[in-house]
N, C-alpha and C positions, 0 to 999 in steps of 0.2 A: 661532482654529483655522485660518482661511483662510490667514493669513500663514505659520503654521508648516508647513502642508501644501505651500504654494508654495515655502518655503525647502527642504524635503526634496526636492521635485521638482527644484529647481535643483541641489542638492548631489548627489543620487544617481540622478536619472533613473529608469529602470525597473530598475536593478540591485538594488534592495532593495524588500522589502514594507514599505509605509508604511500605517499604520492610524490614522485620526483618529476621534474620537467627540464628538458634539455632541447637545444636546437638540433635540427637534423644535421649531422656532420658525417662526412665520409669516413672518418676514423672512429665513429661510435662503436663499431663492432670490435675495434682493437682494444677497448677498455675491458679488461678481464672482469671487473666487478659488475659490469653492465650486461655481460653475456647471458646470465641466467634469465634476463627479461626477454623471453623469446616467443611467448604466446600472444598473438594479436587478439585483443578482446574488443577493440573499438577502432573504427577508422572513419575519418571525415575527409571527403574530397572536395570540400568547398573551395573554389579557386581563391588563392590569396590567404587562406587560413586553414590549410590542411593540417591534420595531425593523425598520429597513430598512438594508441595506448597499448602497451605491452604489459603482461603479467609475469611475475617471477615464477619460474618453473617449480620451485620448492616452497615458496611463501605466497600462497594464493591471495593474500590481502595487500601485497606490495605491487605497485604499478609504476611504470615509467611512461611519461607522456613525451613524445617526440614531435616537436613543432616544425612545420615546414611552410613557409620559409622561417628564418630565424625569428626569435621572439618579437623584436621591435617591428619587423615587417609583418609578422603575423597579426599583431595588434592593429596595425594600420589596415591590413586586409579585412579583418573582422569588423573594424569600424566602417570601412567602405561598404561592406556587405549589409550593414545595418542602417546605412544612410546617414552615418555620423561623419561630419567633416571635422578633422583635427583643428582646422582654423577656428571653429566655434569655441574652442578651448584655449586659444592663444598659441597653437602649435602650427608649424609649417604645413601647408595644404598638400604640397608635392612630396611624393615618397622619398626622393633623394635628400631633400632638405629635412624631412622628418627623421630619416635615419641618422643624419649628421647631428641633429638635436639630441637624439636618444643615446648617442655615444658619449655625451658629456658625463663627467663624474657626478654620481648621485642623481642622475636624471630621473630615476624612479621615484625620488622624493619631491620632485618639482611639482608645484600645484597644478600646472597645466597637464602633466601626465596623470596625476591622481584624478583630476576632473574627467579626463578622457576615459580612464579605466572605470570610474563610477558610471559614466554614461553608457559604456559598453556593457556593464553588468546589468543595467536596466533596459538594454536594447533587445531588438528581435534578431540579433546576429545568430544565424543557425549554428555556426561552429562553436561559438561561446556557450550558447544555451545547451548544446549537446554535451559539451565537456563538463559544464557545471552540473547538469543532471546526472551524468555518469558518476562524478565524484561524490555528489551528495547522496545518491542511492547507496554507494558503498559505505559512506560514513554512517548513514542511518542504520544500515544493516548491522554495523558494529557498535551501535549506540554511542557514537562519537558526534561532537557538534558539527553541524553542516556549515558550508560556506554561505555567507549572506547573499 
């Protein structure tokens, strides 16, 4: 992620909104290309689907979203907060089994995961809605297409 954000910075500078997303990792601060993302601009403390959005110190249109817990558990937590059961979409209902399922190769392309993500997008999940609104506001300000 650090390399890609760096490439985007070199390619576009501040002329585009750039958003990267990573799992919360104890070694995150050890990645030199991620260190400039040091200004907290948004925080969500929703249990099971927490995140922090950092802005790049020199590129004010570049953001790094740090999810806690990791992405797959974050999706599970956001779904639970919205009252969505993964089992409704053919996925394991229990978190440990859900995590095993998401570790499969190309899990993000599985129809069950796609259906869950679509349901989450239409849901009242506070964390997901807050994150989506933040990103879309930045994209609109820059006259870039918003996320559906």
